[in-house]
N, C-alpha and C positions, 0 to 999 in steps of 0.2 A: 491734451484735453480729447484727442481722440480717443484714448484708454478711457478717460475717464469718462465719457460720453458712450462708449459700451459697459462701462461698468450700470451705470446710472441705468439705460434701457436693460441692463441685467436683472435688474432691481425693481424695475418699474410696468415696462412694458411687457402687457400679457399677450399680445402678438409672438411673444419670443417661445409661448408656449407650444407652438404650432411646429416649431424643430421637433426632429426625432429624436426620440432616447438619448441616440448614440452621441447628439449633438449636443444634446441636453445637459451630459456627463462631459464632455472635452470641456465647452465653453465653460463650465462653472469651477473644472480642474485648474483651466489655463488661468482665470480668472483669478483663482486662490494662488497659483505658484506664484504669480506676477509678485506678491507681497514680499518675494523673497529678495525684491531689489530697492525694499525700503530701508531706511536707515538704522531700524533696531528690533527689536524681537516686541517693543510693545506696540510701538507703529503699524507691525505688523498684522499682531494679534486685533488692533482697534480695526484695522482696514477689514479683516474677515468676518466680524462682528458686524460690522455695518453693511460689508456685503452680504453676509446670510441669514442677520436678521427677522428681515422679513418673512422668511419662509419660516424659522420657531416660532414666530409669532400667530403665521396661521395657522400652524397645526395645533400647537396648543388652544386658539381659541375653538377650531372645530373640535378638538376633543370634549372641549368643555361644552359643547352646548346639552342641551336638555332634551331635543330632538337627533339626537347622532344618528340612531339607528334609522332613521325615517330618510334623513336627508345624503346618508353616507352612501347610497348608491344610486343617486342620481346621476348623471351622465357629465355633468360640468364636474361636480364634486372629486370624481373617480378619476377624471383628466388632470384636474388639478394638484389632487394628492401622488398623482405618480408622476408626472412633472417635478413637483418638488423634492420628491424622493430621490428621481433622478440625481438633480443637482446636489442632493447632500451626499447622495454618494460620489460622486466625481469630487467635491471637496474635500471630502475624507479621504478620498486617494489622492489628495495633494498634502497631506500632513506631514508635517517635517518639524525638527528644531524650532526651529522660530515662528511656526503658526502650529504648535501643537495644543499652546492654553490656551487658543480661542476655540479649534476644533473638539478639545471639552467638554469645554462647556455650552455649545450647540449641542453635544451630543446627551449630554446630562440635562439640559432644557428636554427634549423632547424622548426622552426616556419613557415616563406617562404615557404622551401620547401616544407612541408606537405601540404600547401593549392595549390600548386602548383599540385602535386602529385594528390590530390585529386580530383582537376578537370581535371586530363589528364587519370586518372583510374577509371573515374565515372560509367563505365559500366563494372568493375573489382570486384565484389561483395568481393570477398575475400580479396585483398588490400586496399577494401574502410575499410574494416571491420579492419583489420592489424592498418591502419592511426588513426581512431576512438578510440581502445581499445590503441595506445601507448598516444596519446589525454588526455585518460582518467586515466589513471595510472598515467601518469606525473605529472597532475593537481591535483588527490589526493595524491600525496605526497609531494606536492610542498607547496597546496595551505595555509596551517596552519603556515609554518613558514615566508610567503611573508610580506615585509613591502608595505606599501601603494599604492608607487609607483609600485613596482613589480607586485604588485595583480592586477593595473590599468592597466597592458600591459597584461597581462594573459585574464583577461575579455576581452578585445580588440578581441584578437586573438580568443576567445570562442566565441564572436558574429560573427567576420568574418567566423570562421568555420560553424557556424549554418546558416549562409546568404549562403554562396557558398553550403551547403550540400540540401537548401530548394530551391534555385533558378536554381538546376539542377536536379529538381524531382529524388533524387536516391530513397527516400524511397516510391514512387509511386508504385502499381502493373498494369499493364494492364490487363485488363478484357479477352482480346483477347487472354491470353494464353491458351492451352491446360493443363486438370487439374492437372499431374506432374509437368509441368513447374510451373505451378502454385504454388502448394504445395510447391516445392522448392523456389519459390521465397518470398513466406511468410515466411520459415523459414532463409532466409536471410536475410529478412524486418524485422524479428524479432531481430536478434541480432544487427542485426544496431540501433533500435529502444531502444533496453535495455543498448547500450553502451551511448546514450545521455542523456536515462535517467540516472545514473551511474554517469556522467560528471555534470548535471545540480545539483546532490545529491551533488557532490563532491563541487562544490561553493558553495553549501548552507551551509554546516560545516564550511565554513570561520566565518560568526555569532557565531559559538556556540564553535569553538577551535580555538583560535586565539593566538599565541606565538609572533607574532611578536611588536614591541616596540612603534608605535603609531597605531592611530584609523583610520581606515579606514574611520568609518563616518566625520571623521575631515576634512577630505582630498576632501569629497562631492562624494568617492565611493558609490556606490549604486548598489548591489548584486541581489536585485531583479529587478532590470532591464533587464539584462542578463537572470535571469527567467524568468521573463514575455515573454520576444522572444524566449526562448527555449520554454516554453507552448504552444504559437501561432503556432509552426512550428512542434512541435512532438505530443499534443492529436491530430488533425484533421487523423494521419497517425496511431494511436492506435483504431482499431477496437475493436469490443467485440470478435469477431471471433479471434484477436491475442491475446485476454487478456486469451485466454482458456489455451497460454503459461504459464507453473508456475512462472517460472524465471521472466519473463516480469511481470505477472500479481501483485505478490511480488515488483519489483522495482517500476512499476508505481506507485500502493497505497502508498507505503512509502513513496515517493515524495510529491505525492500527501496532505499526509496528513502532510508532514514535510510545505509545502508551507503553506497550511492553515490555520497553528499553527502561522508561523512565517511571514508570508508576506501574511497576507488575503487580503490585500490592492491589491495585483495584481489580483486576481481572479475579483473585480470588472472592474478593467480596460479591462478587457477582451471585445472583442466582444460578439454581441448575441450565434454566432455561436459555437466559442469555448466554452462557460460559458456552454450553453446548452449539448454540448459532456460533461465535465465534469460532469455535474451533472448525465447524461445519464450513465456513468461509473459508478460514484459513488452507484447510485441505482442497476446496475448489482453486484456490489461490497458486496451492504447488502444482497444479496442472493446467494452467492457464498457458497460452499460448505468449501472451506478453513477457520478454525474457526480464524488463523491469519489474512486473507483479510477480511475478517467481520469487526474483531475488531478492524482493521488500518481505514477502512470504518466509523465505528459510533466514532472513533476519528475526522476523519476527520470533520464528520457532524457537533459531537458538536462544534469544532472551527471556523465553517461557521457559524453555529448559533449564538453561541458565540460572536462573532465579529458581525454580523447585530445586535443581540440586544443593546451591547454595544454603536455600533453609534448610535440607534436610541434614549437608553436614554441620550446620549449625544447633542440630538437635532440636528444629522445631517443625511444624507438620506437612510445612509446604503449601504445595495446592490442595493438600487432602482437607482443609481447614474449612474450603467455599462447598462443603457438602454436595459435590454434584454428583447426580447419578450414576456418571459412569466414573471409573477412582481415576487418578490420576494416570497409575502406573497403567493401566489400559491406554489410554490416551497417547501416553508417550511410546508405549510398545506398538501404538496404531502409527503411531508418523515413522519411527524408527522403520517399519516395517515397508511403508508405503514409500520413504524415502529412497531403501535401499531396491525397490521395486523399477523405483524412475532411474536409478542409476545404474540398473545392471541389464535391464529390460528394455527400456523406452527410450524414445529420442528425446537430448535436450542440448542445448548450447552447450559446449565446452568451455566459456564464460561463466557458467554456473558451477562449474565444481568446486571453487573453492568458496562459495557463501553456502553448499550444499555440504562441505567438508566440517565448517564453523559449526552448523546447524546439528551435523549427525554426531559430532565428538560429547556435547551435553546431553543429546539422546542416550547414547550407549551409555554413559557414565550414570543416569538414569535409572536405565535397566539394572546395570552394574549393580547397582545398592539392593535391588530385589534379588539378583542371586545370591548375592554373598548372604540372605536371609536364608537359603534356601541350601538343596544339597550337595550343590558347589561350592559352597564354603568350605570346603576341606581345600582349596586350591588356595596358596598362598597366596598369590600375586594377582594384580588386580589382569594386567593384560592378560591371562591365563581365562579367566572368567569371560572379556569381554570376546573374547577369541570364542568359546565356546557358545557365549550368547551368541556370534555373526554365525557362526555355523547352522546353530537351530534355524536361524532365519533365511539362510543360505539354502535350505534342503532342499528347494524345487531346481538351482541350479547345480548340486553335487549329485542328485540322482539323474541328471539328462545325462551326464558322462556316462560312457560305456570302456571309454580308453582310460586304463590305470597310470598310463604317464600323465593324461592332463586333469586326474582326479589329483596324482601326486603335487600336479603344479598349481591348482587349485589352493591345496591346504597349505603349500608354501607361502602363495598370495594371501590368504586371508590369516595367516598367523605373522607376514610382513607388516599387516596395515596396523594392528594394535601392538609391536613390539621395536619394527626399525625407526631408526633415528630418535634411540634413545626416550623414545615417549613416555612420558610420565600422565597418569589421571590426574591433572589438574588444568583450571578453567586459566591460566594467564596464555599471554602473549605468544611467547615461546613454544609452550603446545600447541597451540591451534596451527603455528606457522608447520611445525614439524609435522601434524595429523594432514594436514595439506597437500603438503609430499609424498606422503605415504597413501593418502586416498586417490592422486594423482597415477600413480605405479600401480596400485592394484586394480584401479579400473581398466588403464590397457592389457595389464595382464589378463582379467577374468573376462573381459568382452572379449579379450582375443580367443579366449579357452573355446567361449560360447559360441564366436564365427565359424573358429576350428572346426568345432566338432560339429557345427550345421554343413560344413563344405564335404565332411568326410564322404565319401563315395559318391559324389557328385558328379554329372556326365555332363564335363567341359565342351566337350564337342558338340553337345546336344548342345549346351547354352549359345554357341556361336550359329548354331544352323538355327537356331530361334528365329522365325519372321520376324520384322521389325517392331509389328506391334508390342508383342512379347519380350521387348527388350527392357521397357519399362517395370514391369511387373519382376524380372529377377534382378535390377540392378536396387530397385527399391527391397527387394524382400532380403538382400546381402548387407543393406544397411549400407552402402559404399561410403555416404557421408562422414562414415565415422572412419579419423585417424587411424586406430587398431584396425579397423577391418580394409582402408586401401591397403594397410601395408602387410595381411593378411593377403589380400586378395593379389597381389602382387608378389608375395614368395611363392604360392601357389602354380605362378604362371612360370616359377623362376627357371625349369629343366623345359619349356616349350620354345619351339624354334623363332628366329627374330620376325620374320612375316608374322606369325600367327600371334604373339603381345605386339606387335605395332597395330595389328585389325582390331585386335583389343585395346590397345591403348585408345586409338581413334574415337573408335564408340563409346566410351564409357567416359571420355574427355566431353565429348558431344553431349551427352545426357546428364554428365553433372554440371555442365555449361547452361542445361535448362530446367534443374530440380534443386540447383545447391546454391546458397548466397554467395556473394564475392568473397568473404572472410575464409570461407571454405575450400575455394577454387584456388586457394595457396595450397591444401595439402595434397596437388598434382604432384608436388617436387618429391613425395615419397616415392611413385612408381617412374617416376621417370631416369633415374639414374640406371634403373633396374633394367629399362627397354636399353637405353643406351650402352651399356655393358653389354 
């Protein structure tokens, strides 16, 4: 009886509209979830319809009013619409197998009202966000269960929603705003765009998790079409400035990586401006501070280069068909150079090496195809072409060496990268594994050569007599955080007196403790045995 009274109050008592947004969602979600205790799906669906029916009726009647534009902006109407949307969001989040049919019918019944309200409230950012979030939560809870005909209706609705959002320039920001208003506008835009990214991600999940009895491919439904359209709308609105918002950044690169892996042909259909924007954001992500973002970008880059290579091997044009301003060859060459620059000269987490290797291999293969059509085609073996390519891109490193012995070590390292472990230039699991091993060995050797060259002729006695205030500079200058540098650092002190080494170890411990992450502190084991010896 108490639960029935609560459900009746939720349906009929307007005083509950005074609850906060979070409480509105939570109460609706809890009441809908309680349907799981009913005896069968039919009873559960009937209960959910009775609980939420008054909300859909109100929204439908409001959207059908002839004076909608004049009454919609009244404070009490805005409050009512906002509260009902929060409740619908909570109910949508509680969708499950036993309640799915009722929630689908509720969503279908408010499709047109949602579009009408989005148009009317296009200048009310808070209401726009609630409308988008309801659609996101509803699609996310429904898409895996829908049959092909129902999926087609949802995709059509999402297309209309995206078109409406784009036509009213809802996501654009006026540069004439003051700095305070501009900051607030960016925050609102960030929330809208994140919701749209989540909507596209939910639609993409249909190709991964599908509980329907029929195949959407058999009915001619192509989810990539709405994803393609969504990319055209969303990507121009996502600036590098907005990617500084961590949640938006994660959602954007997760979606981009998924699209490139599952629908790579979609990127080939983008116009040059949209494609260039995506490439620019990928380059931005490769140098991001967040490890997950960099790893996701490397996955997207791997999929993009692998798709292009397979298309070319099949006698197709690959990404050339996109008609981009910059040729794909130049794009892949740019990423290859950028990735090598990152691995050889910049700071990065060792956890990224495997992901970097998986991206580097197809990039090398894409470039190898170009070199096979050039003067290098006289070489028979593909690893020779790839070796010459890497040497060309690594000229900066080679020219920095003055010691013939170090040059020889570098040449051997380059050769081993593309020829060790019986590496074959194919994109299969075995070769990916082999190339990861080769790249790990290559990086240990090459970064060690570079650090050794940097230490040659350095005054170590002067280093230890340096005032404490300059220790940070010297330790960071040597890049002590790297495994190979710790090794080279220890070897460089191998012949010094034990007390001198102990003093150096204590100081290095102090600064490693301050500047390095917990995962890197274990690297101290590389130098501890030398001191003890």
